[in-house]
DSSP file (Angstrom, degrees, kcal/mol; ACC not computed):
  #  RESIDUE AA STRUCTURE BP1 BP2  ACC     N-H-->O    O-->H-N    N-H-->O    O-->H-N    TCO  KAPPA ALPHA  PHI   PSI    X-CA   Y-CA   Z-CA
    1    1 A S     >        0   0    0      0, 0.0     4,-2.3     0, 0.0     5,-0.2   0.000 360.0 360.0 360.0 169.0   -7.2   20.3    3.4
    2    2 A T  H  >  +     0   0    0      1,-0.2     4,-2.1     2,-0.2     5,-0.2   0.846 360.0  52.3 -63.8 -34.1   -9.3   20.0    0.2
    3    3 A E  H  > S+     0   0    0      2,-0.2     4,-2.4     1,-0.2    -1,-0.2   0.851 107.6  51.6 -75.2 -29.1   -9.0   23.6   -0.6
    4    4 A E  H  > S+     0   0    0      2,-0.2     4,-2.5     1,-0.2    -2,-0.2   0.909 111.9  48.2 -69.2 -40.8   -5.2   23.5   -0.3
    5    5 A L  H  X S+     0   0    0     -4,-2.3     4,-2.6     2,-0.2    -2,-0.2   0.914 112.5  48.0 -62.0 -42.9   -5.1   20.5   -2.7
    6    6 A K  H  X S+     0   0    0     -4,-2.1     4,-1.5     1,-0.2    -2,-0.2   0.928 112.7  49.0 -64.5 -45.0   -7.4   22.2   -5.1
    7    7 A E  H  < S+     0   0    0     -4,-2.4     4,-0.4     2,-0.2    -1,-0.2   0.929 113.7  46.2 -64.0 -44.3   -5.3   25.4   -5.0
    8    8 A Y  H >< S+     0   0    0     -4,-2.5     3,-1.6     1,-0.2    -2,-0.2   0.980 115.9  43.6 -60.8 -55.8   -2.1   23.5   -5.6
    9    9 A F  H >< S+     0   0    0     -4,-2.6     3,-1.3     1,-0.3     4,-0.5   0.613  96.3  76.2 -73.0 -13.3   -3.3   21.3   -8.4
   10   10 A S  T 3< S+     0   0    0     -4,-1.5     3,-0.4     1,-0.2    -1,-0.3   0.694  78.7  73.7 -68.2 -16.9   -5.1   24.2  -10.2
   11   11 A Q  T <  S+     0   0    0     -3,-1.6    -1,-0.2    -4,-0.4    -2,-0.2   0.709 100.4  45.8 -72.2 -14.8   -1.7   25.4  -11.4
   12   12 A F  S <  S-     0   0    0     -3,-1.3     2,-0.3     1,-0.3    -1,-0.2   0.600 129.0 -54.4 -97.7 -12.4   -1.8   22.4  -13.9
   13   13 A G  S    S-     0   0    0     -4,-0.5     2,-0.6    -3,-0.4    -1,-0.3  -0.963  80.4 -33.6 162.8-174.9   -5.3   22.8  -15.1
   14   14 A S        -     0   0    0     -2,-0.3    24,-1.8    -3,-0.1     2,-0.5  -0.624  51.1-149.8 -76.0 115.0   -9.0   23.0  -14.2
   15   15 A V  E     -A   37   0A   0     -2,-0.6    22,-0.3    22,-0.2     3,-0.1  -0.774  16.3-179.5 -84.1 121.3   -9.8   20.9  -11.0
   16   16 A Q  E     +     0   0A   0     20,-3.3     2,-0.3    -2,-0.5    21,-0.2   0.842  66.2   0.3 -85.9 -39.3  -13.3   19.7  -11.2
   17   17 A R  E     -A   36   0A   0     19,-1.6    19,-3.5     2,-0.0     2,-0.4  -0.996  53.1-165.5-152.4 149.4  -13.4   17.8   -7.9
   18   18 A C  E     -A   35   0A   0     -2,-0.3     2,-0.6    17,-0.2    17,-0.2  -0.975  10.0-171.3-140.1 121.6  -11.1   17.0   -5.0
   19   19 A H  E     +A   34   0A   0     15,-2.7    15,-2.0    -2,-0.4    -2,-0.0  -0.940   7.3 177.0-120.1 114.2  -12.0   14.3   -2.6
   20   20 A L        -     0   0    0     -2,-0.6    13,-0.2    13,-0.2   -18,-0.1  -0.859  21.6-147.4-117.1  97.5  -10.0   13.9    0.6
   21   21 A P        -     0   0    0      0, 0.0     9,-2.3     0, 0.0     2,-0.4  -0.313   8.7-153.3 -68.2 144.5  -11.5   11.1    2.8
   22   22 A F  B     -B   29   0B   0      7,-0.3     2,-0.5     8,-0.1     7,-0.3  -0.926  19.9-114.9-118.4 142.6  -11.2   11.3    6.5
   23   23 A D     >  -     0   0    0      5,-2.9     4,-2.6    -2,-0.4     5,-0.1  -0.596  19.7-148.2 -74.4 120.9  -11.2    8.4    9.0
   24   24 A K  T  4 S+     0   0    0     -2,-0.5    -1,-0.2     1,-0.2    -2,-0.0   0.785  94.1  48.5 -67.0 -22.9  -14.3    8.7   11.2
   25   25 A D  T  4 S+     0   0    0      1,-0.1    -1,-0.2     3,-0.1    -2,-0.0   0.894 124.0  26.7 -82.6 -42.0  -12.6    7.3   14.3
   26   26 A T  T  4 S-     0   0    0      2,-0.2    -2,-0.2     0, 0.0    -1,-0.1   0.684  89.6-136.2 -94.7 -22.9   -9.5    9.4   14.2
   27   27 A G     <  +     0   0    0     -4,-2.6     2,-0.2     1,-0.3    -3,-0.1   0.333  67.9 118.0  81.1  -5.1  -10.8   12.5   12.4
   28   28 A F  S    S-     0   0    0     -5,-0.1    -5,-2.9     1,-0.1    -1,-0.3  -0.528  73.3-100.9 -86.7 154.7   -7.5   12.6   10.4
   29   29 A H  B     -B   22   0B   0     -7,-0.3    -7,-0.3    -2,-0.2    -1,-0.1  -0.371  29.7-118.2 -72.6 165.8   -7.4   12.2    6.6
   30   30 A R        -     0   0    0     -9,-2.3    -1,-0.1     2,-0.3    -8,-0.1   0.271  45.9-107.2 -91.1  13.1   -6.5    8.8    5.3
   31   31 A R  S    S+     0   0    0    -10,-0.2     2,-0.3     1,-0.2    -9,-0.1   0.710  92.3  75.4  74.4  20.0   -3.3   10.0    3.5
   32   32 A Y        +     0   0    0    -11,-0.3    -2,-0.3     2,-0.0     2,-0.3  -0.979  52.3 176.0-152.1 158.4   -4.7    9.8    0.0
   33   33 A C        -     0   0    0     -2,-0.3     2,-0.4   -13,-0.2   -13,-0.2  -0.981  25.9-118.4-159.2 171.7   -7.2   11.7   -2.3
   34   34 A W  E     -A   19   0A   0    -15,-2.0   -15,-2.7    -2,-0.3     2,-0.5  -0.959  19.1-167.4-117.6 132.1   -8.7   11.9   -5.7
   35   35 A I  E     -A   18   0A   0     -2,-0.4     2,-0.5   -17,-0.2   -17,-0.2  -0.976   4.4-162.1-116.2 133.8   -8.3   14.8   -8.0
   36   36 A K  E     -A   17   0A   0    -19,-3.5   -20,-3.3    -2,-0.5   -19,-1.6  -0.960   9.6-163.3-116.6 126.4  -10.6   15.0  -11.1
   37   37 A F  E     -A   15   0A   0     -2,-0.5   -22,-0.2   -22,-0.3     3,-0.1  -0.572  26.9-120.9-102.2 165.9   -9.3   17.5  -13.8
   38   38 A S  S    S+     0   0    0    -24,-1.8     2,-0.3    -2,-0.2   -23,-0.1   0.836  90.8  22.5 -77.0 -36.4  -11.5   18.8  -16.7
   39   39 A T  S  > S-     0   0    0    -25,-0.3     4,-1.3     1,-0.1     3,-0.1  -0.884  73.0-119.1-132.9 163.5   -9.2   17.4  -19.5
   40   40 A Q  H  > S+     0   0    0     -2,-0.3     4,-2.3     1,-0.2     5,-0.1   0.792 114.4  61.5 -70.3 -24.4   -6.8   14.8  -20.0
   41   41 A D  H  > S+     0   0    0      2,-0.2     4,-2.4     1,-0.2    -1,-0.2   0.861  99.0  57.1 -66.8 -32.7   -4.3   17.4  -20.9
   42   42 A D  H  > S+     0   0    0      2,-0.2     4,-1.5     1,-0.2    -1,-0.2   0.915 108.1  46.6 -55.4 -49.3   -4.7   18.8  -17.4
   43   43 A V  H  X S+     0   0    0     -4,-1.3     4,-1.8     1,-0.2     3,-0.3   0.930 109.6  53.3 -65.2 -44.6   -3.7   15.4  -16.1
   44   44 A W  H  X S+     0   0    0     -4,-2.3     4,-0.6     1,-0.2    -2,-0.2   0.913 105.1  57.1 -57.4 -41.6   -0.7   15.2  -18.5
   45   45 A N  H >< S+     0   0    0     -4,-2.4     3,-1.1     1,-0.2     4,-0.5   0.903 104.3  51.9 -51.9 -46.2    0.4   18.7  -17.1
   46   46 A V  H >< S+     0   0    0     -4,-1.5     3,-1.3    -3,-0.3    -1,-0.2   0.906 109.1  47.8 -58.3 -45.7    0.6   17.3  -13.6
   47   47 A F  H 3< S+     0   0    0     -4,-1.8    -1,-0.3     1,-0.3    -2,-0.2   0.508  95.0  75.0 -80.4   1.3    2.8   14.3  -14.5
   48   48 A Q  T << S+     0   0    0     -3,-1.1     2,-0.5    -4,-0.6    -1,-0.3   0.670  84.7  76.4 -85.0 -16.4    5.2   16.5  -16.5
   49   49 A K  S <  S-     0   0    0     -3,-1.3     3,-0.1    -4,-0.5     0, 0.0  -0.813  75.4-150.7 -93.2 135.0    6.6   17.8  -13.1
   50   50 A D  S    S+     0   0    0     -2,-0.5     2,-0.4     1,-0.2    -1,-0.1   0.895  75.8  31.6 -68.4 -39.3    8.9   15.2  -11.4
   51   51 A T        -     0   0    0      9,-0.1     2,-0.5     2,-0.0    -1,-0.2  -0.978  59.9-164.7-132.8 136.0    8.2   16.1   -7.8
   52   52 A H  E     -C   59   0C   0      7,-0.5     7,-3.2    -2,-0.4     2,-0.4  -0.970  11.5-179.1-112.9 117.0    5.2   17.4   -6.1
   53   53 A I  E     -C   58   0C   0     -2,-0.5     2,-0.4     5,-0.3     5,-0.2  -0.986   2.9-178.5-127.1 124.7    5.6   18.9   -2.5
   54   54 A L  E >  S-C   57   0C   0      3,-2.7     3,-2.5    -2,-0.4   -49,-0.0  -0.990  75.2 -18.9-124.1 125.9    2.6   20.3   -0.5
   55   55 A E  T 3  S-     0   0    0     -2,-0.4    -1,-0.1     1,-0.3     3,-0.1   0.816 129.6 -50.0  40.2  45.5    3.3   21.8    2.9
   56   56 A G  T 3  S+     0   0    0      1,-0.2     2,-0.4    -3,-0.0    -1,-0.3   0.307 114.3 113.9  85.3  -8.7    6.6   20.0    3.1
   57   57 A A  E <   -C   54   0C   0     -3,-2.5    -3,-2.7     1,-0.0     2,-0.5  -0.828  65.1-129.3-102.7 132.8    5.3   16.6    2.2
   58   58 A K  E     -C   53   0C   0     -2,-0.4     2,-0.3    -5,-0.2    -5,-0.3  -0.699  25.5-140.5 -78.0 122.6    6.3   14.9   -1.0
   59   59 A L  E     -C   52   0C   0     -7,-3.2     2,-0.6    -2,-0.5    -7,-0.5  -0.625   4.6-149.4 -86.8 142.4    3.3   13.7   -2.9
   60   60 A S        -     0   0    0     -2,-0.3     2,-0.4    -9,-0.1    -9,-0.1  -0.934  20.5-159.4-105.5 124.5    3.2   10.3   -4.7
   61   61 A L        +     0   0    0     -2,-0.6     2,-0.4   -14,-0.0    -9,-0.0  -0.838  15.1 176.7-113.9 145.4    0.9   10.5   -7.7
   62   62 A K        -     0   0    0     -2,-0.4     2,-0.5     2,-0.0    -2,-0.0  -0.999  26.0-128.6-139.1 139.4   -0.8    7.7   -9.5
   63   63 A Q        -     0   0    0     -2,-0.4     2,-0.4   -16,-0.0    -2,-0.0  -0.778  19.3-145.2 -89.6 130.5   -3.2    7.9  -12.4
   64   64 A Q        -     0   0    0     -2,-0.5     2,-0.3     1,-0.0    -2,-0.0  -0.763  11.1-135.0 -93.3 135.8   -6.4    6.1  -12.1
   65   65 A S        -     0   0    0     -2,-0.4     2,-0.3     2,-0.0    -1,-0.0  -0.650  31.1-171.4 -81.7 144.8   -7.8    4.5  -15.2
   66   66 A Y        -     0   0    0     -2,-0.3     2,-0.4     0, 0.0    -1,-0.0  -0.901  20.5-146.3-137.9 162.0  -11.5    5.1  -15.4
   67   67 A R        -     0   0    0     -2,-0.3     2,-0.1     3,-0.0     5,-0.0  -0.993  29.8-114.8-126.3 140.5  -14.6    4.2  -17.5
   68   68 A R    >>  -     0   0    0     -2,-0.4     4,-2.1     1,-0.1     3,-1.3  -0.417  30.4-109.3 -71.4 147.0  -17.3    6.3  -18.2
   69   69 A R  H 3> S+     0   0    0      1,-0.3     4,-2.3     2,-0.2     5,-0.1   0.802 119.9  55.7 -45.5 -35.8  -20.6    5.4  -16.8
   70   70 A S  H 3> S+     0   0    0      2,-0.2     4,-1.9     1,-0.2    -1,-0.3   0.868 107.8  49.6 -65.1 -37.0  -22.0    4.5  -20.2
   71   71 A Q  H <> S+     0   0    0     -3,-1.3     4,-1.6     2,-0.2    -2,-0.2   0.881 109.7  50.5 -64.8 -40.6  -19.0    2.1  -20.7
   72   72 A R  H  X S+     0   0    0     -4,-2.1     4,-1.1     1,-0.2    -2,-0.2   0.900 111.3  48.8 -67.8 -37.8  -19.7    0.5  -17.3
   73   73 A K  H >X S+     0   0    0     -4,-2.3     4,-0.8    -5,-0.3     3,-0.6   0.920 110.4  50.7 -67.9 -40.5  -23.4    0.0  -18.1
   74   74 A N  H 3< S+     0   0    0     -4,-1.9    -1,-0.2     1,-0.2    -2,-0.2   0.793 108.8  51.6 -67.2 -28.1  -22.6   -1.5  -21.4
   75   75 A Q  H 3< S+     0   0    0     -4,-1.6    -1,-0.2     1,-0.2    -2,-0.2   0.730 105.9  54.5 -73.6 -25.1  -20.2   -4.0  -19.9
   76   76 A S  H <<        0   0    0     -4,-1.1    -1,-0.2    -3,-0.6    -2,-0.2   0.643 360.0 360.0 -88.3 -15.2  -22.7   -5.1  -17.3
   77   77 A E     <        0   0    0     -4,-0.8    -1,-0.2    -3,-0.2    -2,-0.1   0.492 360.0 360.0 -70.9 360.0  -25.3   -6.0  -20.0
């Protein structure tokens, strides 16, 4: 659940947001989520650990590159 993910990842830093999308038809989660941390250092802390296991499942992590809203706005002009 979202709360379990937040709790797990909070050991690495301050979790601002956790989004775990669910499939409307099946009611099950889609097997991916987004975790937003307060700082880049928090993200760095997550990737210092080789293996992440939650409820017996090995998690595969990827860092998403992002652009701030102001950067997206400037690029579209």
